[in-house]
N, C-alpha and C positions, 0 to 999 in steps of 0.2 A: 642175731637179735637186736634190734635198734635200743640206744640208750634211753632211758627214760628222763623226760623233762623235769627240770626243776619247778618248784611251785612258782618262782618269778617268772620263768620262761612261759610256764602254762597261763599265768595271769596276762602277762604281756600278749600271748596269742588271742586270749578270750577278749581282751579290751580292745584290741586292733580288729578282730572279727566283728564287734560292735560299733566300728567306725570311728573309734577314738585314736588320736595321735598320742603316742605312750614312749615314755624313755625310761631306761634305768638309771636311779639317782642313788642306789646303794653301791658301796665301795669296799674294797677288801684292803685293810691296812696290815701289811705284813709286818710292820715296825711294833704295833701294840699288842701287848700280852706276850706269852711265850711262843705261840703259833701264829700269831695274827687272829684279827677279828673282823667282822663284817659290819660296817658303819652305814647307818641308815641317814638319809638327809635330815636334819633337825632331829634326829634321834628317833623318827617315827616312820618316815616314808621311803619304801623300796622303789616306786615308781612315781611318775608325774604323768597324769592324763590330761590332755587337753580335750574337754567336752564342749558340744555347741553352746552351752549356757554359763559354763565355768571351767575352772581349773581343779583338777583333782588330785590330792595326794593319796597314795594307794599303800597300804601295809598289807604284806602278803604271809601267810602262814599255812601250816598243815592243820588238818581237823581238830586234832587233840590239843594244839597251842591256843585256840581260838580265844577262850576266855582270858587267858595270860596276856595276849596280844590287846585285847578290848581293854583292859584294865590299864596296860601300857599307854593307850591313846587318852583314855579317860583322866590319867594322873598326869599327864603331859602339859608343860606350860606353854608349850608351841601351839598346841590343837586349838585352844580357844582364839588365839591370834589369827591364825590361818582362817577359822571359821567367820571372825570378824571382818576379814578382808576380802570377804565373797566366796571363799574356796570351799570345797567340799572334801569329806576325808572318807575314805573307803576302806573297811576290813575285809578281805577275801581269804577264807580259809578253804582250802582243798581236801577232799576224802573221797575215797573209792566207795561207790555203792553198785548194788546189783541191779543190772538192767532190768530183772523182773524177779517176781517171786519164785523162789526154787531154783533160779539160773545160777551156774557158775560163773558167767560172763560179766566182768566188772566195768564201770565207767566212772572217769574222775569228774565230780560234780563240785561246783563252787558252793562256799556258803557265805553270803555278801551282808555286811551291816554298813549302812551309810550314815554317817554323821552331819548335821546340818544345824544352823541357829534356828 
């Protein structure tokens, strides 16, 4: 059985299918904390995506963490500066939903929130 994709890999694939050039900017710091931690670029971005009209910072999460990550972006000191500079911020949360009513088959679907000035 193939290994399931992480939410970051799922988002990377999704954005590339939309035609955007995307790269991972989140890094694992093994020296921080007892077991190491994942560190986002500027504390809020997991991915950077180049779109036709702008550059986009992307935060990725699971469906149940969406509100927590939304608050993280809204409370960030970097987010307003990023938006003033002409960037876009996207929050993409992934959750499994049924393909149709009564079905057992499931599909990963994104929930997307875009932040602009």
